[in-house]
N, C-alpha and C positions, 0 to 999 in steps of 0.2 A: 639832606642826608636821610637815609631810611631809618625806620624805627629800630631800636636795639632793645634787647632784653637783658635784664640784670637779675642777679640772685643776691638777696640780702640775708645774711645769717647773723644772729645775735645770740651770744651765750654768756653766762656769768663767768667772770674771771676766776680761775682756780689756782693761780700762782705758778703756772707752768711756762711762763714767758719772761724770764728774768732780764734778758737783754732789752726787751721792749719796755719793761718796767723801769729800767734805769733812765730811759729817755723822757720819762714823764715826771713832772713835779708833784703830781697828785696820785694817790693810790688808784690802781686800776680796779674797777668794779665790773665792767662789762667789756667784752671783746666783740667787735662787729666787723664783719668781712663782707665786701661787695665785689662781685666779679661779673663780667659780661659773659652771657651764655647764648648769644644770638646764633652762633654757628651750630651749637649743640641742638638748640630748639629747631633750627632749620632742618638739620639732618634727621632729627627725631620725627618731625612731621612728615618728611619724605618717606621715612621708613614705615610710618603708620599708614600712609597712603598706599605704599607698595604692598604692605601686608593685606590691607583692605581689598585692593584690586586683585591680589593673588587669591584671596579667599573667595571673592565674587566670581572670578574666572574659573577657579577650581570647582565651585559649586555648580556653575553653569555647565562646565564640561562633564561633571558627574551626572547631572540631570540628563544631558544629551546622551552620554554613554549608557546610562541606565535605561533610558527610553529605547535606544537602539538594541541593547541586549535583550530587553523585554520583548521587543517586536520580533527579534530573531528567535527567542525561546518560544514565542507563541506561534511561529510558523508551522511546526509539526502539529500543534493542537488545532490550528485553523484548518490545516489540510485534512486532519482526521475528522473534524466537524463537517467540513464541506463534503468529504467522502461519505460520511454517515447520512447527511441530508440527501445526497444524490442517490445513495443506496435505498433509502426509504422511498424516495420519489419513484425510482425505477421499479422497486418491488410493488409499490401500490399500482403503478401503471400496468405491470405484467399480470397482477392478480385481478385487475378490473375487468379485463376481457373475459376470462373463463367464468368469473362470477356473474357477469351479465348474461352469458350463454345459459348457465345453470338456472338463473332466475327466469329468463325468458322461456326456456323449455319447461320449467316447472309450472309456470302460469298456463302454458298450453295444455299440460296434463290436467290441470284443475278445471279447464273448460269442459272436459268430457269425463267426468268421474265414472260414468257407466261403461267406458271402453275397457277392453281387456288389455293385458300386458302386450300381447302380440300386436294388437292394433296400434299401440303407442310405442312400439319398439324403436322407432326413429328418434323421438325426443329422449327416451330413456338411454339409448346408446350415446347420444350427444352429451347427456348429463354425466354418464360414466366416463366418457373420454375427457371431458373438461375437469372432472374430479380427479382423475388420475394425473392429469397435467399439473393441477395445483398441488397434489400430493408430492409429485416428483420435484416441483419447484421448492416447496417448503423443506423437503429433505435435503436438497442441495444447499439451500440457504443456511440450514442448521449446521450442515457439515462445514461450510466455509466460515460461519460465525464461530463455531467451536475451534476450528483451526486457527483463526485469528487470535483467539484468546488462549491458545495452547492447551485447550481442554481435551481436544481430540488426540489420542495417543495411538500411534501405530506400533503394534508388536511385531517386530521383524524376526525372521528366521531364514535359514538358507532355502531359497526357492529356485526351481528350474524355470527360467524364462522361456526356453525353447518348448517345454511341455505346455506352458500356458498358451503360447502362440499357436501351436498345433491344435490345441483343444478349441480355441476361439475360431480358427479357420474352419474346423469341422462343424462347429455349431452354426456358423454363418452360411454354410452351403445352401440350406433351404431358402434363406432370405435372398441370397445372391441369385439363385435360380428364379425366384419370384420376380425380382427386379430386372432380370435378364442382364446380369452383370457377370463378368469373369473375375475370378479371384486367383491371382498368381502367388503361390506360397514359396518362399525360399528360406530355409533354415540351414545355415552353414555350420555343421557340426552338432554335437550334443553336449549335455552337462554344462549348460550356461547357467552357473549359479550366481545369484546375487542375494544380498541381505535385504529381505523385503516382506511385505504382507501380501499373500496370494490374492485375497479378496479385493484389495485395493488395486493391485496390478491388473486383475481381470476387469475391474471397473474402468481403469485408465484405457486399456486397449479397446474395450467396447465403445467408449466415448469416441475414440479416434475412428474406429471402423464405422460407427453409426454416422458420423459426419461425412466420411468418405462416400458411404452409400447414399446419403441424403442428397449430396450435391453432384453425383455422377449420373449422367443420362443413360438411358437404355443402351445396351451393347457396349458399354464402357468397361474399363478394366481397373481393378484395384490390386496393387502389389503390396504384399505383407512380407517383410523381410526381417530376419534375425541373424546377425553375424557378430563375430568377435573382432574387435579392433584394439590391439594392444592389451591393456588391462581393463578394457571396457566391453560391455555388451551393448550393441547398437540395434535398436528396433526402429524400422521405418515403415510408415503407412503412406503409400503414394497412390494418387488417383489421377485420372485424366478428365476430371469434371470441370465445373464452372470456374474454379479458381477464385482467388481473392485479390482485390485491387491493391495497388501499392499504398494507397491512402489508408485502407482498412487494416493492412497487415500488422502494424505496430499495436493495434487496439484489440486484436482478436482474443487476448487473454483477459480483457476487462469484463467485469461482471455485467450481465444484461446487454452486452454489446452484440448487435447483430448487423452484419454488413449489408450492402445493397443486394448482394446475390441472395441472401436469405429472404429479404423482403420481396424480391422479384419472384422467388419461387413459392411465395406464400407459406414460408416456414413458420411454424408456430412454437418453436422451441423457446425456452426462457433465456437463452444466451448465457447459461451457467456452465455448460459442459467443459469448455476449454479452461475456465477458471478452476474447476475441480481437478481437471487433468494436470494443470501446472502445480497445484497444491500437492497432489499425489507424487509427482516427480520430485518436487522439493523435499518431501518427507523421506524420499529414498536417496537423497544426496545425488540426484541426477540432474541432467540438463535437457532442455527441449528447444528445438529450433524448427521454425516453419518457413518454408520457401514456397512461393506460389506465383502463378502468372495467369491473368484473366484469360479464360478460354482454353487453357492448356493443362490445368489441374493444380493440385496442391501436394506437397510432400512434407510430412511431419517426421522429424528424426529425434529419437529419444536415446540418451546415452546414460547407462548405469555403471557404477563401479563394480567390477567383477570380483567374486570371491575365488581366491586361489587356494586349493587344498595342498 
C-alpha cells in the first residue's frame, strides 16, 4: 500500500462533549482527533505544481513578449539611426570631392605667389565653383534638417501659380537659347490661386526646370504646363531627355541619390534637389509623381489644392 498522510490534533477538553463524556469512566482531560488527509495533500501538491508551472510559463511568456515589443519599438529608432549614419556618410562623401579640389587648386596658387590674379584665373575659378557647390549643398542640408525637425516654417498666403510659371519661363529663355533647347509653355486659364509661399514655389519649379535642362540634349524640348483639374492646380515639367531607369525611379527622392544617367553625364550635383522639391510639395499639401522612360524623357507632375474664391 502507498504511504498515507494523517493529521493529528490534540486540544484540552473544555466540557463541550457531554455525550462522549458519558461513555468514559474517567474524566476527560484531552481530546485527540486523527484524520487521513492523503487526498487533500495530493491535490494541494498538484495545485502548487500547477501554480508554479503557470508562474514560470507566464514569466517566460512575459520575457518573450517584452523582448518582441522592445524589438518592435526599437525598429523606428534603428531605422532613424541607420538613416542618420547613411546621411553622415553621404554628406562626407559629397563634401570630400569639392574640398579636395579647393585644396589642390590652393596649393597650385601657393606655388606661384608672384603671379597675378589674371594669370591664376583658372584655379581661382575652380575654387569659386567648388565653394559655391559646397555652399549650395550646405544650404540644402540645412533646409532638409530644419524641415525634419519641423523648425522650418512656411508662411502661406494666396499665390498665383500661373504667374510664377510664366515668370520662370521668361527667365529661362536665355538659358534655353544657350543650351539650344526649345521651351513649350502652356498655361490654361488665369487666376490659379493656391495657399503657398511664393519663394518656395519658385525654388521648386526652378529645381525641376534645372533637372530637365541638365538631362536634355541639344535641340531637345521641354514642356512647362499649368492647368486646372477639378479642384486642383496641376503643374507638369516634361522633357525628352535621357530619362530615368525603372530601377532608379523609386529612389529619385532619396537624399544624395544620383542615378546612372547623372554619373554618365558627369553631373556634379549633390543629389538633394528632388528631396527639397518633395519637401516643398509636402509643405503645400500637394503631391508629386514622376514617370520616365530611358531614352524618351521624364515627366514630373505636381498637384496642388486650389483656392476657390
